[in-house]
N, C-alpha and C positions, 0 to 999 in steps of 0.2 A: 712844104709839108704842112704849114699853117693853112694854106688854101685847100689842101686836102681834108683835113680835119674840119674846116669850116664847111666844105661841100658835104661830108658824111653827116655831120650834125643837121645840116638843113634837110638832107635826103630822109633821115631817121624821123624828123619832126613832121615832114609832109607825109610820110607813110603811116605814122601814127594817127594823124589827123583824118586821112582818108579812110582808115579802118573804122575809126570812131563815127564818122558820117555814114558808113555803110551799115552799121548795126541798126536794126530795127529800133524805132522810138517806142518806149513803153509808156502809154498813156497813163496820166495820173488817175488815182483811185476816183471812180465816179459812180453814180447810181446805177449805170448800166453794167459795171463790173460786178456789182453785188445783186445779180439778177433773179435770185430766188430766195424767198423768205416765207416763214410761216408766222402768222399773227394771231394772238389770241385777243379777242374783242369783248369789251364790256360797256354797256351804255343803255340808252333809252330803248333800243330795240332788242335788248336783253344781252345774253352772253352767247359766244360762238367762237368760230375760227375761220381763217381764210389762208389761202396759198396765193402769194404775189409773184409775179413774174415780169422782168423788165424787158420790154419789147424793144425800145430804143432808150437813148440817155434821157429823153423828156417824156416817155410814155411808158406806163406800166399797166397790167390788168390783174385783177384778182377775182378769185371765186371762192365762195364760202357758205356758210350757214349760221343762222342765229335763232335763238328762241327765248321766250319770256313767259314764264308761268306765274300768274299773281292770283292770290286768293284772300279774301277778307271777309269777315262777319259783321253784320249789323252796322253797315256803312250808312244807310239811309234810315230815316224815321218818317212815318206818315201820320199827319195830324188826325186824331180821331180814330186811328186804326191801329190796334195793337198786333205787332207781328215781329219776327225775326226774319233776317234776310242774309243770303249768302251771295257774295260777288266773286266772279272769276274772270280773268283775262287771260287768254292764250294766244300768242303770236309766234309763229315759226315760219321762217322763210329761207330760201336759198337765193343767192344773188350772184350777179355777175357786173363787175364795176371796172371802169377805166379811170386812171389818174394821169393828168397831163400837167406839166410843168410849163407855164407860159412865159416865164421870165428867167433869163440866164442868171441874173444876179441875185434871184430870189428862189433858190431851189427848195426852199421849205415851204413854199406856197403852191398848192396844187387845186386844179379844177376837176371834179369828180362828177362823173355821170354814168348811167347804166340802168338797171332794172332788177327787181326781185320777184320771186314767185312765192306768195304767201299761201302755202298749202294748208295753213290753220291760222286764222285770224278772227277770232271770236270774242266777244265780251257778253256776259250773262249775269242776270240776277235771279235767284230763287227766293220767292216771298213765302212764308209760313205763317198764317195767322195764328195768334194765340188769344186765349180768354174767351169770353162769351159776348154775344151781340144780340141786340134786340132790333128786329126789323118788322115793323108793323106789330102785328100781335104775336109774332113768333120770337121765341128764344133760340138763338143758333149758337152752337159750339164751333170751335175752330175746325173740327172735323167735318161738320156740315158745309162750311165755307170751301173747304179743299185747299189746293195749293196752286201757285202761279209761277210759271217760269218764262222769262223774256230773254231772248238770245238774239244777238246781232252778229252778222258776219260780213267781213271785208275780203273774203277769199278771192285770189286771183292775181294777175300781173300788175305790178306797181312801178312805174318809171321812178328813178331816183336822180336827184341834182343836189350838189352841194360843194364844199370846199374842203380842202385838207391842210393842216398846218403841220410843219416840220417834215423833214425828209422821209420819203417812202421807205428806203432801205437803210439798215444800219451800215455804218462804215466799217465797223469790225464785227461784233457778235450780236449786239442787242441795242435797240432803241425804242423809243416811245412817240407815237404821233397821234394827231386828233383829227376826227371827222366831225364836221358840222354840216347837215343837210336835212332833207325831208323825202319821204316817199309820198307819192300821190296814189291813194288807194282806190279800188273799184267802189261803185255805189253800195252802200250797206244794205243788207237785205235782213228783215226781222222774222222771227218765228216765236210765236206766243202759244204757250201750251198751258192750259188750266184744267184743273179737276173740279168735280161737284159744281157749286154755284158759280165758281170762277171759270168754267169751261169755255163760256161764250166769248171770252176776251180776245180769241184769235181774231175776231172781226176788226180789231185795232191795228192790225198789221200794216195796212196801207197808210195810216196815219203815222205809225212810227217810222215807216220808210220816208215819208215826207219830212218828218222832223229832224231826222238824222242825215239827210242827203247832203249836207254840207260838211259833215265830219268825215273828211277824206284825206286829211294830212296827218302823216305820222312823223313828227320830228325826230331827227337822229342826233344825239350828242354822244359821241363814242370815243373811247381810248383804245388805241391799238398797241399791243405789246408785241414787237416784232423781233424774231430770231432768225439770224442768217442761216441759210441752208447751203448755199453755194456762191 
C-alpha cells in the first residue's frame, strides 16, 4: 500500500510539472508591451505632441508636430538712429523620428534620428524710425524715411540627430523623458522690404544671405510627457 501511495504521489507531481511547463511563458513587462503612447512636448522647438509606437523591444518610432511663436518689442537699438522695432520668430514643423536602445542594461539611453519638415521657419524684424533727421540741407521726418522689414526663412526639410534620456514608454500610465539634439536647417534666405527712402535696401539681400549662411543649427532640449494608450 505504501508503494502505491508513493507511486501515486510521484505521478501527480510529474503531471503538475508537465502542465506547468506546457503553459506559455508570459514575458516580463517591457518597452515593447507598452507599444503605443501619446506624448505632449515642450522645449526649444516649441510645444506640440507626438504619437509613439514600439516596433521592437529596442526600436520605436514617433510622428508629431511642434510650433513656437515668439514676439518682442524694442530688442535692438541703433546708435544715432531713433526707432522702434518689433521682432518675431515663428517655427512650425512636422517630424518623424526613430528611437533606438543600443544597450540592454541601459534602457533609459536612446539614440534618436530622423527628420522634420519646417513648413514655417521665419525670423523677422520691423524697424519704424521715430523723430526727425537732418540729411544735408534737408530736414526729414520719420514718415519721409519710411519703414524697413527684414525677414529670414529656413523653410524646408531638416535632418535631426540626438539622444534620449529615460525610457521611451511608461511602465504603467505616465512617465517623463528628455530629448537632447539638433536639427540641421536648410540655408536661410532673406527678404528685405522697405518704403520711401528705405526702399532700396532690398539690394542688401545677398549680403544678408552670406552673413547668415552658417546659422543652420536648431538645438533641441525637450521634455516629453508620455501617456500610455495601449
